C-alpha positions in Angstrom: -173.5 75.9 -140.8 -176.0 73.1 -142.2 -177.3 70.8 -139.5 -176.9 67.4 -140.9 -180.9 66.3 -140.5 -182.8 66.0 -143.8 -186.1 68.6 -143.7 -187.9 65.9 -144.9 -188.2 64.3 -140.7 -189.2 67.7 -139.6 -193.1 66.6 -138.4 -191.0 63.1 -137.0 -188.6 64.6 -135.1 -191.1 67.4 -133.3 -193.6 64.9 -132.9 -191.7 61.8 -131.9 -188.5 63.9 -130.4 -190.2 66.1 -128.9 -192.4 63.5 -127.0 -189.3 61.3 -125.9 -187.3 63.9 -125.0 -190.3 65.0 -122.5 -190.6 60.9 -121.2 -186.5 61.0 -121.0 -186.5 64.3 -118.6 -189.6 62.8 -116.6 -188.3 59.6 -116.4 -184.7 60.8 -115.0 -187.0 62.5 -112.0 -188.3 59.5 -111.4 -184.9 57.3 -111.4 -182.3 57.9 -113.7 -182.0 54.2 -115.1 -186.0 55.1 -116.5 -184.8 57.9 -118.4 -182.3 55.4 -120.7 -185.4 53.6 -123.2 -187.0 57.0 -124.1 -183.4 58.8 -124.4 -182.6 55.4 -126.7 -185.3 55.9 -128.9 -184.6 59.5 -129.1 -181.1 59.0 -130.6 -182.9 56.7 -133.0 -185.2 59.1 -134.4 -182.9 61.5 -134.7 -180.0 59.5 -136.5 -183.2 57.9 -138.7 -183.0 61.5 -140.4 -179.7 62.4 -140.2 -178.3 63.6 -143.7 -174.5 64.0 -144.3 -172.8 66.0 -146.7 -171.1 64.0 -149.2 -169.0 64.6 -152.7 -169.5 61.5 -154.9 -166.6 59.2 -155.9 -165.2 59.3 -159.0 -165.8 61.3 -162.3 -168.8 61.4 -164.6 -168.3 57.9 -166.0 -169.4 56.4 -162.6 -172.9 56.0 -161.3 -173.0 56.2 -157.6 -175.4 54.8 -155.1 -178.5 55.9 -154.8 -178.6 54.8 -151.3 -176.8 53.7 -148.1 -177.4 50.0 -147.4 -176.9 46.3 -148.9 -176.9 45.0 -152.5 -179.2 42.2 -152.3 -179.4 41.5 -156.3 -177.9 42.4 -159.6 -179.7 41.1 -162.7 -181.2 42.3 -165.7 -185.5 42.6 -166.3 -187.7 44.6 -168.1 -187.8 48.0 -167.4 -190.5 49.4 -170.2 -190.9 53.0 -168.7 -187.8 54.3 -169.2 -185.3 51.5 -170.8 -187.9 50.5 -172.8 -186.4 46.8 -172.8 -183.9 45.1 -171.0 -182.5 46.6 -167.9 -179.5 45.7 -165.5 -180.7 46.7 -162.3 -179.1 46.8 -158.9 -181.0 46.5 -155.7 -180.0 48.0 -152.5 -181.8 47.4 -149.5 -182.1 50.2 -146.2 -182.1 49.1 -142.8 -183.8 51.2 -140.3 -180.1 51.9 -139.2 -179.0 53.2 -142.6 -178.9 57.2 -143.7 -182.5 57.2 -145.8 -181.8 59.8 -148.4 -181.7 59.0 -151.7 -179.1 60.8 -154.5 -178.8 61.1 -157.9 -176.4 58.4 -159.5 -175.2 59.8 -162.8 -175.8 63.6 -164.4 -179.1 64.1 -166.1 -182.3 65.5 -166.9 -185.7 64.2 -165.4 -187.6 62.8 -168.2 -190.5 60.9 -166.2 -192.1 60.4 -162.8 -194.4 57.7 -162.2 -195.6 56.8 -158.5 -197.4 53.3 -158.5 -199.6 52.2 -155.3 -199.3 48.5 -154.2 -198.4 46.0 -151.1 -196.2 46.5 -148.4 -194.1 43.3 -148.3 -191.0 43.2 -146.4 -188.1 45.2 -148.3 -185.8 41.8 -148.9 -188.4 39.8 -150.0 -188.8 38.8 -153.7 -192.4 39.9 -154.1 -191.1 43.5 -153.2 -189.5 43.8 -156.6 -192.7 43.6 -158.2 -195.7 44.4 -155.9 -195.1 47.1 -153.3 -195.6 50.5 -153.7 -193.3 52.6 -155.5 -191.6 56.0 -157.4 -189.8 56.0 -160.6 -187.4 58.0 -161.7 -186.6 58.0 -165.2 -183.6 60.5 -166.3 -181.9 61.2 -169.8 -178.1 61.0 -169.2 -175.0 61.9 -171.0 -174.3 57.9 -171.7 -178.2 57.0 -172.3 -181.4 56.6 -169.9 -181.1 55.4 -166.5 -183.7 55.4 -163.5 -184.0 55.0 -160.2 -187.0 53.5 -157.9 -187.8 53.9 -154.5 -189.8 50.9 -153.1 -191.5 50.6 -149.9 -191.4 48.0 -147.1 -192.7 46.5 -144.4 -192.3 49.2 -142.3 -191.9 51.9 -144.9 -194.6 53.8 -146.2 -193.8 57.1 -147.3 -192.0 57.8 -150.4 -190.7 61.5 -150.8 -189.0 62.4 -153.7 -188.2 66.6 -154.8 -187.2 66.1 -158.2 -189.4 67.1 -160.9 -189.8 66.5 -164.8 -187.5 68.9 -166.6 -185.0 68.8 -163.7 -181.6 68.7 -164.7 -179.2 67.2 -161.8 -175.8 66.3 -161.3 -174.5 63.2 -159.7 -175.0 62.8 -155.7 -177.7 65.5 -155.7 -180.5 65.0 -152.8 -183.8 63.2 -154.5 -185.5 62.8 -151.4 -186.2 59.6 -149.1 -188.4 56.7 -147.8 -188.9 56.5 -144.0 -188.2 53.7 -142.1 -186.7 51.2 -144.3 -186.7 50.5 -147.6 -185.3 49.2 -151.1 -183.7 51.5 -153.7 -183.0 50.3 -157.3 -180.9 51.6 -160.2 -181.6 50.5 -163.9 -179.6 50.9 -167.0 -179.8 49.6 -170.2 -178.9 46.0 -170.3 -176.4 46.4 -173.4 -174.5 49.3 -171.7 -170.8 49.0 -172.1 -170.5 49.3 -167.9 -168.4 47.4 -165.6 -170.2 46.5 -162.0 -168.3 47.7 -159.6 -170.3 45.7 -156.3 -171.5 42.7 -155.7 -174.7 41.0 -154.0 -173.9 41.5 -149.8 -171.8 44.2 -150.3 -172.4 47.4 -148.1 -172.6 50.7 -150.4 -173.1 54.7 -149.4 -175.0 56.7 -151.0 -172.9 58.8 -153.4 -170.0 57.6 -151.7 -169.7 54.1 -153.4 -169.1 53.3 -157.1 -172.2 50.6 -158.6 -170.7 51.0 -161.8 -168.4 52.5 -164.2 -169.3 53.2 -167.9 -166.3 52.3 -169.9 -167.2 54.5 -173.4 
């Protein structure tokens, strides 16, 4: 049976989890209440790297959420690298309490990977959308191009992407993670015939929530 923890957190789990467990045991011998703070931190570290199995909602016409979190914006923007023009962007903010494993929203083939160094503004700020360090993954799908962008935050400083150019992936496939709070975005052509299934402020779950549905 698969342990529901992502291997991307192995270093942190060994380093921080091991130290915190040692402090928990040591604190217990001093006084039971002294063991509580490191125990709670241990639970937090392990919960951050949880990676549950999920079956994508809907059929191939449904673009599922690429991450857990809260929808912060739905807007039309310029996207020159993958969409090559106007794109509908749906942004999701991930707090430190969300599952941070990113997932592919639609069936597709990886066309482009582009890492961009940048700032580390709070992932809820307007500046983070344009200035923060990010990783753009472009796909060609049966219904046209789409992209997922992994964006760092104030605390999140490390982006992991396990995909490579030429990979063919299915909806819900794991594609990496951003460590300790972040932002994830989905882009589709602005003129695509889609129905947006979410609204700003709504909580979504990676692979389990529909962001939009292609109408043809």
